[in-house]
Each structure stands twice: as structure tokens, then as C-alpha cells.
N, C-alpha and C positions, 0 to 999 in steps of 0.2 A: 336383440339383436334382431331376430327374424322376425321377432313385433314391428319393430321400426322398416324394415323393407316395406314391408305387403300390406302393411296400415299404410288408409290411401283417406279423402275426403268425397264428400258426392257432387265433386266438378263434372262438370260438361268439358269443361275444359282436357283433362282426363282422358277420356271415354272419346271422343273425336282425335285427338293424338291418334291413342293408340289405338282406335279401330281401322284413322287413314295408312301409317306407316305398315300399323296389323296387315292388311290388305295388296299394300304393296310389294310387300316384302314374302306375303304367301303370296303372288304372282310369280312371281320368283324364286321360289323355292320348290312351288311345280314347276319351271320348269327345267332345274337340279333332277329334283326327286327321281320325275315318272317322265320326266321328255316332253312334255305340251306348249302347245307355243314357241314353236320349234328352238330349244333346250333339246342339251346332250342325256339328256336323262344318267339317276342317280353312280354307273355303272364312268357313263364318257363325263362324267363332271368330275368324277376323281382321277382320272385316265388326265384329265387335264391341270387340274391344283396338283400333282403327284410325278407327272409324267414333264410339262409344259415350265408352273413357278418351282416343283422339287418342295414343295411343300409337305411336314411327315401326316402319313394317312390319317392318322390319329388326329390332326386339328387341321384336313382336311375333313373329315366324316367329322366333326364340329359346327366347323361351320355350313354346313348343309341338314342337318340337323338344327343347328340355331337360327336360322330362317323359311325354317318349314312346318318342321311342329312349333317352335319358337317362334315363329308368328302366329297361329293357333293362340299357343294359350292366350298372346297380349293384345288379341280380338276379343279375348273373353276378360279378362282381366284377370288373370290367373299369374300370377308369380309377376307383375306388368315392370317394372320398375325392372328386374334382375331381365328379364326377355328382351327390353330397351335396350337396356347396357352391350345386349349380346345381339342387340343388330347393329346398333350403334359402334362398338368393334369389329362388327363382319361388315359393313360399309368404309367403315374409315381404314381398313384393310386393306376394302378392294380399290379403295382411292388414292391411295397410296402407289400401292404392289400395279398399279392396272393400267390407269384415266387418268392421276394425274400428268403423264407422258402425252394423254390427247389432246392436255388444255382442256381451257376451264369450262364451252356449252355441248350440248347435247351433238347428235350429225345426223338435223334433222336433215338436213338434204342430200347425205346419204356423200358427202365429198371431203367426208376425211378418214384419217386409218379407222379409229374406234368411238367410241363414246369420251367422253368431259367427264367432268368433276361433279360438274352444276346440283345434279338431281344429288349426290353423297348427301352434301351440304344440308339440307335442305330435312332429309333422313336425317340425319345424324344428329340437328337444331331439332327433327321434333323426338329422337329418341334424347338426351336428355333434358325436357319438358320434360318428357312422361316423368326419367328418374326425382323430376323433381314437387309432383309433380302428383305423382301417383297414378293411380289405373280410375280413380274416377268415375262417374256414376255407374250404375249396370256391368259393372266387374262382378268378379268374386269376390278378389282383393276386398270391396267391400260389405259383401254381404259373412264373408266373417272375421271382420274387427267389426262391420254394427252387431253379427250377435254377443259375437265377445269371446269367437273361439280363438282363438289367441296360442 
């Protein structure tokens, strides 16, 4: 079963999708873990998830780890389908529980209460494509499956 999950072709599609999704999610993850670019940092994000949204701490921790460490694994193409699934779940949860009430569009003009969910649809679509295509070209998954390490 695990062999099917990590097996991948040598398609550039998987490479470009996982690189783009991984970079965007890593930037977001660094806001949540290290407080970069105006983020809350790890303790602030944990307090926000647990205190404001009442998400259990273990699920909050899993979410933060999935978009920070998981994004790194996605970028290098290790367990790409699994990491894409986790990114997609995080984006879907954020879209449904936080952003859907703000409407579809991002808050480019700064006139809305928060951000819409158009970005989330793109990320979820990318994650689904990676789940189908696999990590593709220049991935650890490809190296493992090409050399018969299954």
C-alpha cells in the first residue's frame, strides 16, 4: 500500500505543482512557527487556534506542523501525496471555518473584514493534482521508486 502512495512518474507536472504549493505553504507555516512576516509565531498561533477557535491543542499542533514541516517535505518530494493531502485538508479547514464568511475574493484593497477563499481553492486544486500525479520529477519519492527502494 505504501509503495503505491510514494510511487511516482517522472512528470514535470508533479514537480511544478509541489514546488509552488510547498513554497506558498512554507511561507505561511513560517508565519505560524517563527512569526516571520507579521505572523503570530508558534505560541501565538497555538493560543489563537485553541483559544479563539477552540481547536484541541493536538489538532492545532498537527496543523502547524503540516504546513511548516509538511511543506518542506512537499518541496523535496518526500511522501508527496501524503503531504499534499495534509496541505489540502489544512486549506479546506481554513476555508470552511475562517474564510468562507469573508466571501470569495481576497482582500486586495483592505476594505473587507478578512480574506476570502479564492486562494484556498487554488491550493486545494494543486493538492488534489499532486495526490493524483505524485511528486514527479526531481523528487525523493522518484529516487526511492526508481532505484527499487520500496
